[in-house]
N, C-alpha and C positions, 0 to 999 in steps of 0.2 A: 280831393275828397274832404268834405266838411265833417268834422267830428261832432257827434251829437252831444247835447248837454249831459246826458247820462254817462256817455263814455268819457267825457272830459272830467266829470266829477269822480268817476271811478279811478281814472288815471291819476288825478290829484291825490286821492286817498292812498293809492299804492305807492306814490313817490314820497310820502311823508316819512320822516325819520322813524326808525323802529327801535324800541327800547325793550330789553329783556331784564326782568327782575328775578333773581334766583335766591331761593331760600333753602337752607339746610335746617331741618327741624326734627324734633323728637318729643313726643308727649306734650304738645302745646294746645290741647283742645280748649283750654280756658281763654286763650287769647285770639283764636283764629277769626271769630266773627268781627271783633273790633279791628283786627288787622286788615281784613278785607274792606271794611267800611272806610278806613283811613286811606288805604291804598287807592281805592276807586276815586275818592274825592281828590286826592293829590294828582294821580296820573291822568285823569280825565281833563284836568285843567292845563296840561302841558301841550296839547295840540299835536300829539304824535301817536303812532300806533304802538302798542305794547303787548307783552305777554308776561304772565306770572308763572314761574316754574318752581314748584315745590318738590324738593327731594326729601321724602319721608324716610327717616333712618330707623325703620322697623319699630314704629311707635306701638306701645301696648295699651294706649287709651283710645279715644274716639277720633284722634287726629286724622287718620286716613279716611274714615267715614265722612267727616266734615269736608275734607278736601274734595272727595268724590262728589258730594252734593253740590259744591260750588262749581266744580268742573262740568257737571251735567247741565248747569244753567248758563255757563259762559265758556265758550271754546277757547278763550284766551287763557284760561286757567289750565295749566298742564301739571300733571302729577306723575312723579317717578317714585316708585316704591321699591326699596331695597329688600333683599332676601333675608338679611340679618343686620345687626348693627355694625356699621363700618366707620363711623366717626364724622365729625363736622366737615373737615377739610376735604375728605374724599367725596362726600356728598356734594359739596360745592362744585368740585371739579366735574362730577357727573352732570350736574346742571349746566356747566359751561359747555359741555359737548352737545347738549340739546338746544342751546340758545341760538336764536337766529338774528338777534338784534344788531344794529349798527353800533350800539353801546350796551353795556351790561352793568347792572348794579347788583351786587350780592350783599346780603345782610342776614342777621338772625331774625327769628320770627317772634321774639319775646317782647317786642315793643320797647325795649330799652333804647334802641336806636329809632328815632322818629321817622316814619315814612315821609312826613312832610318835607324833610331835608332833601329828598330826591329832587325836588324842584331846583334847589341851588346846585346840586351836583350836575344836573343836565345843563344848566346855564353855563357852568364852567367848561363843560365838554363842548358846548356850542361855541365857546370863545376860543377853542383850540387845544384844550388839555386832553391828554390821553389817559391819565390816571388822576382821579380826584379822591384824595384821602379825606377821611373825617377824623379829626383830632379831638379828643374829649378834654374839655377844660375842667369839668367836674364829673364825678362818677357817683351819683346818688345810690344809696342802698348797698354799697360795697364795703366790705370789712377793711379797716385801715391797715391791718397786718397784711392782708392779701394785696392791697395796693402798693405797700412798701416792697413786698417780695417781687411783685411784677416789675416795678421800676428797677430794682437791683438786677433782675434777670435780663432786662433789656440793656442795661449798662454793661453787663458782662458780655452779652452777645455782640454789642457794638464795639466793645474793646478788642475782641479777638477776630471779628468777622471782617470780610473785605467789602462790606456794604454798610450803610448807615440806616438802621431800621428806626423810624420815628417812634418815640414813646407815646403811650396812650392813643395809639392808632390801631384799631382792630379790624374785624371782619365786616366792615361797612364801607364800601368803596364803589366808585364807578370806573369801569375800564372800557376803553375804546375797542373797536373790533380787532384792530391789529395787535393790541396788547393781549387780548383773549387768545388770539391765534398763536401768539408766541408762547404763552404759558402752556397751552395744550400741546405744543410741539415739543416741550421739554420732556414730558412723559416720565417724571420721576415716580418711583414706587412709594416713597415716604416723603411727600412734598411739604415744605414749609412755605405756605402760600404767601404769608406776609412778606417774607424775604424775596420770593420770586417776583412779586409785583414790583419791588424796588429794583431788583437785579436786571429786569428786561429794559429798564430805562424809559426813554421817550419823555415827553413833557409831563411833569407831575406837579400838582398843586394841592393845597390843603384848605379844608373848611373846618372851622371850629364849632363845637356845640357842647351842650351839657347832656351827659348820658343819664337817663332816668332810671329809677328802680324798676324791677319787673312789674308789668301790668298786673299779673296774678301768678300764682304758683310759686314754686321754689326753684332756686338755681340748680342747674344740672352739674355744676362744677364747684362743690363745697370746698372750703379751704383745706380741710384735713382728710377728706374722704374721697378725693379724686386724684388719679394719677395723671390726668390729662395735662395740667400745667407743667409738671415735671417733664413729661414726654415731649411737650412742645418746646420747652427750653433746651433739652438735649438735642432735639432735631434741629433747632435753630442754630446751635453752636456747630454741630458737625456738618450741616449742609452748606455752610458758607465760610468755613475756616478749617485750616489744617493746624491751627495753633495747639490743640491738645496733643497732636502727634509730636510736634516740636517740643512741647513741654515734657512729654514722656521721655524723649531723647535726651534733653538737657538734664532731667532728673536722674536718668541712668548714668550720664557722664559724671555728674556731681557726686553721686553715691560711689561710683568706682574710684574717683579721685580721692574722696574722703577716706575710703577704705585703704587706699595705697598710702596716703599720708599718715593714717593711724598706724599702719604696719611699720613705717619708718620710725615713728615716735616710740612705739613699743620696743623695737630693736635698739634704738639709740639710747633710751633711758636704761635699758638693761645692761648694755655694754659699758656706758660711760659712768653711770651712777650706781649700778647694781640694784636698781629698783625692780621689785617684782610686782607686776600688775595682777590684781585678783582676776581670775579668768571667768568665773561664772556670770557675774553681773554684766561685764563688758560683752561677753559672748551673747547673752540673751538679748541685750539691747540691740546689738548689731544685727542679730538674726531677725528680730521682729521688725526692725527698720527696713532691712533688705527685703524681707518677705512682703511687707506692706507695699513697698515701692514696686516690686515685681507684679503683685496682684493689680495695683493701680494701672501700671503700664499695659498689662494684658487686657484689663477692662477697657482702656481707651482704644487699643487696637481692635478689640472685639466689637465696639460700637461701629467703627468704620467698616470692618469686614462684614458685620451683620447687615449694614445698609447695602453693601454690594451684593450680598447673598440674596436679600429680599428682592433686589431689582432683577437679578438674572433668573429668578424663578419664573418670572413672566406672568404672575397671577394678575387678574384684573383688579383695578382699584376698588370697584364695587361690583356686586352682582345684582342685576335688576330683576325683581320678581314680577312687576307689572307696571304698566303706564296707562295714563288716561289723557286723551287728546294729543298724544304723541305717537308718531309712526316709527321713526328711527332717528338715531343721532344725526345732527347736522354735520358734525365734524367726526370723521372716522378715518384717521390716518392709518397706514399699514401697521404701526406698532400699537395702535389703540386696542385696549383689551376690554372695553365695556361691553 
């Protein structure tokens, strides 16, 4: 049978590579029109099929309205709206489950990360890379103190963790289909996505770029008024390292040994030299030190126990309130709770 020209063109279109671009966003009404303009210009030049998945983290401005307007004009625009605020990483993972692409790019929507760089990421993927990281050589518009704290946080995580997380490499990456599938199969309740991408392995490469200041609006993570950086740091440490537990164990042993040797010292000086050690200051210092050590150890244990407790509760990562141009998750394993 001879295939018609129309059938041949349709088959060629369907066989083209398929790219999913996933966004986690909240209150970004000021940048969306510019974002769509730059996305279309970049993606249309790649010669592949694509979809744009926007996970709206319960925005309070016109973000959802604008997304629905674009989705009504273009079925490639897919909107997932959460029932309340769940956080950036959980929304990214929700978008992962709905993504159908052979490869997936995930990024923030504030235009600090240039959509034009997607072209380079796709080229690296076509050359055989499974993970394409973007590393920031400069970060315009960021507070120097925040940058210093970020570098130190990554140094601490890398010192104690069993993986090496690259510094200045954030939530702007390309993942191949098999990497996405592996990450979704992990099914952690409080995931540290930047670490998981490294942990799964496969061929990983890096692309450098200069990160721009926000296109408009203000940052959602101010230096002194947001707990998210601290929460991410703690999650990164306890997700990929048991070092804090060992530190608590060693601290307990050292305190016990110190107390034992101090007891020997007190008894020996009293018996040999008749020295009388003043009791109140020594007792208070010892009690405060022991009390602080005990509380610190309990706190470290509590972090790990809390992580286990959150996982066994079996709550969904996010609760979906509504979707546009989406029928059901593409990936829905037995343990998936979306």
